TIDO-273305 format. One record per residue (C-alpha): x, y, z. Coordinates in steps of 0.001 Angstrom, whole numbers, plus 500000, padded with zeros to 6 digits. Example, Ala and Ser with C-alpha at 12.3 -4.5 7.8 and 13.67 -1.06 7.14 Angstrom:
BEGIN
<node <512300; 495500; 507800>>;
<node <513670; 498940; 507140>>;
***
This chain:
BEGIN
<node <540666; 573809; 473703>>;
<node <543935; 574579; 475287>>;
<node <546985; 573013; 473657>>;
<node <548396; 570208; 475607>>;
<node <551850; 570634; 477108>>;
<node <554176; 567862; 476225>>;
<node <555968; 566312; 479148>>;
<node <559755; 566530; 478986>>;
<node <561507; 563358; 478203>>;
<node <563995; 561834; 480599>>;
<node <566984; 563417; 478784>>;
<node <565443; 566911; 478525>>;
<node <565099; 567319; 482309>>;
<node <568780; 566645; 482841>>;
<node <569703; 569151; 480101>>;
<node <567669; 571874; 481777>>;
<node <569273; 571207; 485153>>;
<node <572710; 571358; 483529>>;
<node <571878; 574697; 481866>>;
<node <570652; 576119; 485197>>;
<node <573833; 574945; 486959>>;
<node <576068; 576436; 484267>>;
<node <574202; 579740; 484403>>;
<node <574523; 579898; 488188>>;
<node <578237; 579136; 487973>>;
<node <578754; 581871; 485357>>;
<node <576884; 584373; 487544>>;
<node <578997; 583453; 490580>>;
<node <582214; 583850; 488568>>;
<node <581162; 587271; 487263>>;
<node <580276; 588449; 490782>>;
<node <583610; 587181; 492099>>;
<node <585439; 588978; 489283>>;
<node <583633; 592229; 490078>>;
<node <584455; 591838; 493765>>;
<node <588108; 591162; 492895>>;
<node <588217; 594277; 490689>>;
<node <586716; 596391; 493468>>;
<node <589261; 595050; 495969>>;
<node <592112; 595678; 493510>>;
<node <590877; 599207; 492871>>;
<node <590589; 599868; 496613>>;
<node <594081; 598493; 497202>>;
<node <595495; 600592; 494356>>;
<node <593778; 603690; 495743>>;
<node <595153; 603021; 499231>>;
<node <598621; 602441; 497797>>;
<node <598439; 605653; 495784>>;
<node <597371; 607663; 498838>>;
<node <600160; 606221; 500997>>;
<node <603219; 608466; 501459>>;
<node <606137; 607715; 499153>>;
<node <608637; 607961; 502014>>;
<node <608131; 607475; 505722>>;
<node <608402; 610493; 507987>>;
<node <611811; 610791; 509698>>;
<node <611821; 609179; 513133>>;
<node <612659; 611875; 515694>>;
<node <610874; 610235; 518603>>;
<node <607275; 610898; 519616>>;
<node <604982; 611654; 522518>>;
<node <602697; 608791; 523488>>;
<node <600485; 607795; 526420>>;
<node <601411; 604986; 528798>>;
<node <599053; 603218; 531216>>;
<node <600103; 603526; 534845>>;
<node <598600; 602279; 538114>>;
<node <599580; 603853; 541416>>;
<node <598521; 604082; 545040>>;
<node <598748; 607211; 547174>>;
<node <598259; 607791; 550898>>;
<node <597164; 611069; 552458>>;
<node <595313; 612741; 555306>>;
<node <592350; 613404; 552980>>;
<node <590944; 611813; 549822>>;
<node <592302; 614721; 547767>>;
<node <595791; 614394; 549228>>;
<node <595813; 610632; 548592>>;
<node <594823; 611165; 544925>>;
<node <597473; 613874; 544541>>;
<node <600188; 611523; 545823>>;
<node <598954; 608736; 543541>>;
<node <599053; 611063; 540508>>;
<node <602567; 612186; 541390>>;
<node <603720; 608570; 541671>>;
<node <602047; 607604; 538362>>;
<node <603873; 610399; 536518>>;
<node <607229; 609410; 538023>>;
<node <606668; 605724; 537239>>;
<node <606357; 606572; 533547>>;
<node <608900; 609382; 533160>>;
<node <611386; 608588; 535917>>;
<node <612151; 610118; 539277>>;
<node <614147; 612915; 537605>>;
<node <611061; 614237; 535779>>;
<node <610789; 617966; 536509>>;
<node <607543; 618570; 538399>>;
<node <608323; 622104; 539534>>;
<node <606385; 624003; 536845>>;
<node <603310; 625958; 537868>>;
<node <601121; 623993; 535445>>;
<node <602178; 620655; 536887>>;
<node <601663; 621934; 540414>>;
<node <598173; 622970; 539370>>;
<node <597618; 619517; 537872>>;
<node <598555; 617785; 541106>>;
<node <596323; 620073; 543148>>;
<node <593165; 619487; 541068>>;
<node <591857; 617156; 543763>>;
<node <592097; 619768; 546511>>;
<node <588843; 620211; 548459>>;
<node <587021; 617338; 546766>>;
<node <585536; 614344; 548532>>;
<node <585638; 610699; 547414>>;
<node <582375; 610948; 545427>>;
<node <583540; 614008; 543503>>;
<node <586891; 612371; 542770>>;
<node <585097; 609347; 541300>>;
<node <582870; 611413; 538998>>;
<node <583376; 611420; 535220>>;
<node <583555; 615207; 535226>>;
<node <586659; 615069; 537424>>;
<node <588372; 612746; 534913>>;
<node <587850; 615328; 532152>>;
<node <588955; 618116; 534493>>;
<node <592268; 616354; 535216>>;
<node <593025; 615920; 531501>>;
<node <592159; 619562; 530826>>;
<node <594193; 621023; 533686>>;
<node <597273; 618861; 533075>>;
<node <597875; 620258; 529591>>;
<node <598437; 616784; 528165>>;
<node <600578; 615260; 530927>>;
<node <597640; 613152; 532166>>;
<node <595421; 612047; 529275>>;
<node <593221; 609636; 531228>>;
<node <592267; 609187; 534886>>;
<node <590186; 606751; 536918>>;
<node <589813; 606425; 540677>>;
<node <589724; 602659; 541177>>;
<node <589361; 602534; 544950>>;
<node <589339; 604851; 547948>>;
<node <589958; 603210; 551333>>;
<node <588636; 605056; 554385>>;
<node <590823; 605496; 557489>>;
<node <590691; 602548; 559890>>;
<node <591069; 602286; 563632>>;
<node <594845; 601991; 563452>>;
<node <595606; 603695; 560152>>;
<node <594165; 607200; 560186>>;
<node <594982; 607983; 556540>>;
<node <593143; 607609; 553226>>;
<node <594481; 605270; 550540>>;
<node <593672; 605992; 546866>>;
<node <594283; 603533; 544029>>;
<node <594180; 605083; 540550>>;
<node <594688; 604192; 536892>>;
<node <595995; 606916; 534600>>;
<node <597367; 607489; 531110>>;
<node <600585; 609505; 531321>>;
<node <602377; 611284; 528457>>;
<node <605824; 609863; 527714>>;
<node <608490; 610695; 525141>>;
<node <609616; 607611; 523186>>;
<node <613140; 607785; 521792>>;
<node <613607; 607192; 518036>>;
<node <614727; 603757; 516891>>;
<node <618195; 605136; 516119>>;
<node <618746; 605709; 519855>>;
<node <619414; 601978; 520166>>;
<node <622479; 602188; 517922>>;
<node <626044; 602597; 519133>>;
<node <626334; 606265; 520139>>;
<node <629463; 608167; 519138>>;
<node <630686; 611741; 519514>>;
<node <633088; 613125; 516909>>;
<node <635575; 615115; 518949>>;
<node <637907; 617841; 517694>>;
<node <640785; 617376; 515283>>;
<node <643805; 618791; 517109>>;
<node <646515; 620745; 515288>>;
<node <649872; 622092; 516438>>;
<node <650573; 624704; 513769>>;
<node <648931; 627788; 512298>>;
<node <648904; 626708; 508656>>;
<node <649772; 623981; 506161>>;
<node <651655; 624604; 502908>>;
<node <649641; 623556; 499846>>;
<node <651082; 624298; 496394>>;
<node <653032; 627202; 497853>>;
<node <649958; 628680; 499560>>;
<node <649500; 628820; 503348>>;
<node <646206; 627107; 504195>>;
<node <644805; 627848; 507694>>;
<node <645221; 624680; 509755>>;
<node <642067; 625462; 511745>>;
<node <639988; 625437; 508543>>;
<node <641403; 622055; 507501>>;
<node <640764; 620571; 510962>>;
<node <637202; 621921; 511015>>;
<node <636421; 620482; 507572>>;
<node <637843; 617052; 508452>>;
<node <635760; 617060; 511649>>;
<node <632535; 617920; 509791>>;
<node <633139; 615430; 506974>>;
<node <633903; 612670; 509491>>;
<node <630648; 613434; 511318>>;
<node <628728; 613337; 508020>>;
<node <630385; 610101; 506899>>;
<node <629730; 608264; 510179>>;
<node <626095; 609393; 510089>>;
<node <625706; 608139; 506513>>;
<node <626959; 604661; 507409>>;
<node <623690; 604078; 509302>>;
<node <625611; 602144; 511968>>;
<node <625881; 604856; 514621>>;
<node <623841; 607451; 516448>>;
<node <626158; 610424; 515988>>;
<node <625610; 612901; 518833>>;
<node <626068; 616651; 518461>>;
<node <628182; 618603; 520931>>;
<node <628394; 621910; 519039>>;
<node <624828; 623270; 519081>>;
<node <624399; 622888; 522834>>;
<node <623286; 626503; 523356>>;
<node <620598; 626289; 520661>>;
<node <619287; 622987; 522021>>;
<node <619231; 624361; 525573>>;
<node <617232; 627358; 524382>>;
<node <614494; 625018; 523113>>;
<node <614493; 623041; 526359>>;
<node <614249; 626286; 528349>>;
<node <611076; 627145; 526424>>;
<node <609579; 623838; 527541>>;
<node <610614; 624157; 531186>>;
<node <609332; 627755; 531390>>;
<node <605799; 626660; 530495>>;
<node <605676; 628264; 527024>>;
<node <604824; 624903; 525452>>;
<node <602175; 622267; 526330>>;
<node <602944; 620412; 529557>>;
<node <603201; 617098; 527711>>;
<node <606350; 618473; 526040>>;
<node <608079; 618297; 529442>>;
<node <608605; 614617; 528720>>;
<node <611361; 615719; 526302>>;
<node <613437; 617122; 529169>>;
<node <616221; 614870; 530512>>;
<node <616166; 612757; 527334>>;
<node <619670; 613668; 526116>>;
<node <621753; 610635; 525151>>;
<node <625279; 610078; 526386>>;
<node <627953; 608703; 524087>>;
<node <629318; 605175; 524157>>;
<node <632407; 606167; 522173>>;
<node <634368; 609360; 521531>>;
<node <636580; 609788; 518479>>;
<node <639370; 612346; 518309>>;
<node <642260; 612958; 515929>>;
<node <645565; 614832; 515726>>;
<node <646620; 616104; 512294>>;
<node <650422; 616338; 512170>>;
<node <651077; 616659; 508420>>;
<node <649027; 617995; 505514>>;
<node <651272; 619184; 502682>>;
<node <651353; 619380; 498888>>;
<node <654357; 620658; 496925>>;
<node <653241; 620145; 493291>>;
<node <654976; 616756; 493227>>;
<node <653287; 614829; 496000>>;
<node <650461; 615202; 498505>>;
<node <651021; 613574; 501882>>;
<node <649342; 613656; 505260>>;
<node <649544; 612071; 508724>>;
<node <646815; 611780; 511337>>;
<node <646762; 609887; 514628>>;
<node <643355; 608860; 515936>>;
<node <641829; 607386; 519062>>;
<node <638435; 605923; 519918>>;
<node <637701; 605904; 523661>>;
<node <635035; 603953; 525565>>;
<node <633209; 606554; 527680>>;
<node <632094; 604145; 530414>>;
<node <635564; 602952; 531434>>;
<node <637828; 605352; 529468>>;
<node <639459; 602386; 527777>>;
<node <641121; 603096; 524438>>;
<node <639262; 600985; 521875>>;
<node <641323; 602077; 518868>>;
<node <644599; 603969; 518552>>;
<node <646635; 604129; 515371>>;
<node <648454; 606378; 512936>>;
<node <647007; 606936; 509483>>;
<node <649215; 608163; 506658>>;
<node <648604; 608848; 503007>>;
<node <650606; 609759; 499945>>;
<node <648350; 610880; 497128>>;
<node <651268; 611463; 494763>>;
<node <650944; 614123; 492101>>;
<node <647369; 615340; 491689>>;
<node <645905; 616030; 488198>>;
<node <644674; 619433; 489351>>;
<node <647598; 620965; 491208>>;
<node <645666; 623852; 492782>>;
<node <645704; 624313; 496546>>;
<node <641915; 623872; 496864>>;
<node <641913; 620669; 494815>>;
<node <644771; 619270; 496893>>;
<node <642982; 620178; 500123>>;
<node <639704; 618560; 499046>>;
<node <641429; 615435; 497752>>;
<node <643476; 614860; 500900>>;
<node <640548; 615643; 503214>>;
<node <638407; 613072; 501397>>;
<node <641176; 610484; 501645>>;
<node <641619; 611138; 505377>>;
<node <637890; 610825; 506110>>;
<node <637642; 607576; 504114>>;
<node <640488; 606077; 506134>>;
<node <639056; 607273; 509466>>;
<node <635602; 605813; 508811>>;
<node <637035; 602578; 507435>>;
<node <639233; 602095; 510530>>;
<node <636329; 602765; 512926>>;
<node <633978; 600412; 511074>>;
<node <636529; 597608; 510902>>;
<node <637016; 597915; 514681>>;
<node <633346; 598213; 515670>>;
<node <631382; 596592; 512811>>;
<node <633713; 594364; 510770>>;
<node <632633; 594127; 507139>>;
<node <631914; 590545; 506140>>;
<node <630918; 588639; 503021>>;
<node <627125; 588454; 503288>>;
<node <626673; 586152; 500293>>;
<node <628793; 584530; 497588>>;
<node <628095; 583093; 494141>>;
<node <631286; 581622; 492769>>;
<node <633836; 584416; 493084>>;
<node <631207; 587180; 493079>>;
<node <630391; 588447; 496564>>;
<node <628103; 590867; 498409>>;
<node <629744; 592783; 501270>>;
<node <627676; 593670; 504341>>;
<node <628352; 597418; 504164>>;
<node <628402; 600188; 501594>>;
<node <628368; 603955; 501735>>;
<node <631759; 605300; 502735>>;
<node <632948; 602147; 504466>>;
<node <634632; 600889; 501260>>;
<node <635843; 602513; 498058>>;
<node <634788; 601486; 494570>>;
<node <637711; 599983; 492679>>;
<node <639755; 599402; 495849>>;
<node <641307; 596053; 496736>>;
<node <641004; 594682; 500294>>;
<node <642288; 591642; 502137>>;
<node <639798; 589017; 503282>>;
<node <640489; 586650; 506165>>;
<node <638772; 583460; 507289>>;
<node <637888; 583394; 510981>>;
<node <638974; 580446; 513102>>;
<node <638350; 579570; 516746>>;
<node <638361; 582101; 519583>>;
<node <641739; 582486; 521304>>;
<node <642038; 583349; 525017>>;
<node <644994; 584669; 526978>>;
<node <646150; 581738; 529175>>;
<node <647172; 584132; 531976>>;
<node <644238; 586548; 532154>>;
<node <641521; 584479; 530493>>;
<node <640630; 587501; 528360>>;
<node <639509; 586852; 524812>>;
<node <642166; 587806; 522277>>;
<node <639775; 587472; 519366>>;
<node <639471; 584740; 516787>>;
<node <642299; 583251; 514786>>;
<node <642579; 584623; 511259>>;
<node <643838; 582947; 508091>>;
<node <644552; 584756; 504850>>;
<node <641883; 583831; 502360>>;
<node <641934; 586077; 499359>>;
<node <641452; 589611; 498140>>;
<node <638244; 591342; 497141>>;
<node <638025; 594059; 494512>>;
<node <635011; 596319; 495079>>;
<node <633068; 596713; 491825>>;
<node <630039; 598686; 493015>>;
<node <629226; 600564; 496229>>;
<node <625596; 601030; 497303>>;
<node <624253; 602811; 500404>>;
<node <623937; 599660; 502530>>;
<node <626034; 597021; 500753>>;
<node <628721; 596540; 498106>>;
<node <629391; 594146; 495241>>;
<node <632804; 592761; 494372>>;
<node <634764; 589788; 493124>>;
<node <637472; 587636; 494690>>;
<node <641028; 587264; 493453>>;
<node <644152; 585446; 494667>>;
<node <642103; 582807; 496504>>;
<node <644284; 580780; 498888>>;
<node <641773; 578333; 500378>>;
<node <638736; 576292; 499291>>;
<node <635804; 578657; 499752>>;
<node <633306; 575787; 500051>>;
<node <634584; 575128; 503582>>;
<node <634003; 578725; 504764>>;
<node <630558; 579287; 506370>>;
<node <628421; 582355; 505489>>;
<node <629788; 585392; 507302>>;
<node <633073; 583598; 507940>>;
<node <635035; 585929; 505664>>;
<node <635820; 589367; 507058>>;
<node <637356; 592355; 505349>>;
<node <640608; 593778; 506635>>;
<node <642914; 596565; 505480>>;
<node <643643; 597606; 501912>>;
<node <645799; 595118; 500040>>;
<node <649363; 596334; 499333>>;
<node <649349; 598645; 496317>>;
<node <652561; 597161; 494952>>;
<node <650988; 593708; 494842>>;
<node <647927; 595054; 493055>>;
<node <650075; 596841; 490461>>;
<node <652216; 593757; 489922>>;
<node <649132; 591660; 489287>>;
<node <647651; 594224; 486914>>;
<node <650865; 594549; 484899>>;
<node <651523; 590814; 484537>>;
<node <648348; 589073; 483361>>;
<node <650285; 586741; 481082>>;
<node <652430; 585457; 483919>>;
<node <649297; 584747; 485892>>;
<node <647884; 582719; 483024>>;
<node <651084; 580699; 482711>>;
<node <651122; 579975; 486407>>;
<node <647528; 578840; 486178>>;
<node <648320; 576542; 483303>>;
<node <650957; 574725; 485366>>;
<node <648431; 573634; 487999>>;
<node <647688; 569916; 487903>>;
<node <646141; 569330; 491319>>;
<node <642512; 569936; 492083>>;
<node <641755; 572642; 494650>>;
<node <640592; 570017; 497154>>;
<node <643925; 568153; 496970>>;
<node <645944; 571329; 497036>>;
<node <644502; 572495; 500379>>;
<node <643940; 569117; 502014>>;
<node <647056; 569426; 504203>>;
<node <645772; 572668; 505758>>;
<node <642128; 571668; 506356>>;
<node <642452; 571512; 510148>>;
<node <643623; 575128; 510296>>;
<node <640296; 576539; 509134>>;
***
C-alpha cells in the first residue's frame, strides 16, 4: 500500500506561498543587482575610453542640406544651374567656383536626359566627381518645356560641404597692433637695450595675455604669407575640393589695439616706464579707449638689465590687459559670502595680492542734449584684496566697506582701478588705529547708511 499523503493544514498553505513569494523577490533583487553591476561596468568602461581632454576647436567641414531650382535649355543645363545655386546658397556668392574640379562637377550632367539624371548611379557619380563638395544629390522634379516657356526647370536636393567656424569666432575679435617707439635704445642699468626688441616682446606678451583671458578671439596679422601659402594650395586643386570651403573664411577685427612706448629706463635706483595706448573700433574708427599708463617699479632686487627688462615688460602687459578688460568686460563680483568674494575673471586680468577699488552701480545716466548714454552712476563701495587668481575667476576679500552690502544685487559691484598704494600702506602700517576706530562705533550699519539709501 502506498503511504497516504497528509493534506496541508490551513496555516501550512499560507507559509508555502510566503516562502515562494520571498524566493521570487530575492531572485528579482539578485537579477537587478547583476544588471546594475553590468550597467556600472559598461559606464565605467565608456568613461575610461573617453578622451581626457576635448580636441581643440579649429572649425570643421560639415554637410548642409540645400534645395535649389535651375532653368536651362536642356535637362542637363537645368541641373547644372541648380547645383551651382545650391553650392552658393550654402557657401555664399563669393565661393570660388573657378577650379577645374568644380567646373567638372558642374558639368557632370552634360549629355544626360531626365531619366539618367534621376538614376541612383548619377547620384553616386556626382559625389565622386565633386571631390567632397557635393556629398548627396537627388533630382526631385524635372519640368518639361511648355508652350510659352521653352526651357527645362530642375528642382534638386543636395548635401553641400560647408566650413563651420569654431565657437571662438563668436567672441569679440581684436588685433594687437605694433608698439611704436621713437628711439633706438633704452638705458637699463647702464646698458643700451634695443628699443625694437623691447617693443616686440611687449607686443607678443600682450597678444599672449589677451588670448589667455578667454574673452577675445585674437587675430594674427604677422603670418599672413604662411597662411596665404596654405590657401593657395587649396585654390590650386592640390587638396580635396571640399577644402575650398575654407577659402574666404578669414575674420575681420572688431577692435585694434596699439601702443606707443615713450619711456623704459632703469638706473639702479628706480625702474620707470610710460606707454600710451589706444583701442579703436574698426567699423566706425571710433576710439574706444585712450589713456597713458605709467609705472615706477622702484629699486629691483636683481639689478641686472635683463631682470629689469623682464620685470617692467610684465608690469606693462598686466596694465594693458587690465585696462582693456575693464573697458570691454568689466570685472564684477560674481558671488559673495560675508566679506569673501568671487570675481568674474582670473588669469592676467587681476594680480594676486593687489588691492582694487569696487564701485556700486546706480541708474543709467543720459546726456540731456544728445540723448547718448553716459553710463551708469557709480558709488564708492569698498576695496577688494585678491587672495587667489585662477584661470577663469579670482577669490578675494573686502576691506574698507562704505555701504551696506545687503542692498547691492548680485553683479552690482564692479572692479575699477588699483587702489592708491599710499592708502594701502597706511592701512597695513596702522592696524591698531583701525581697531580703535572700530571700537568707537556705536551705530549699527543699517542706521549709519540710512541717510544715503536713495543714492544706491
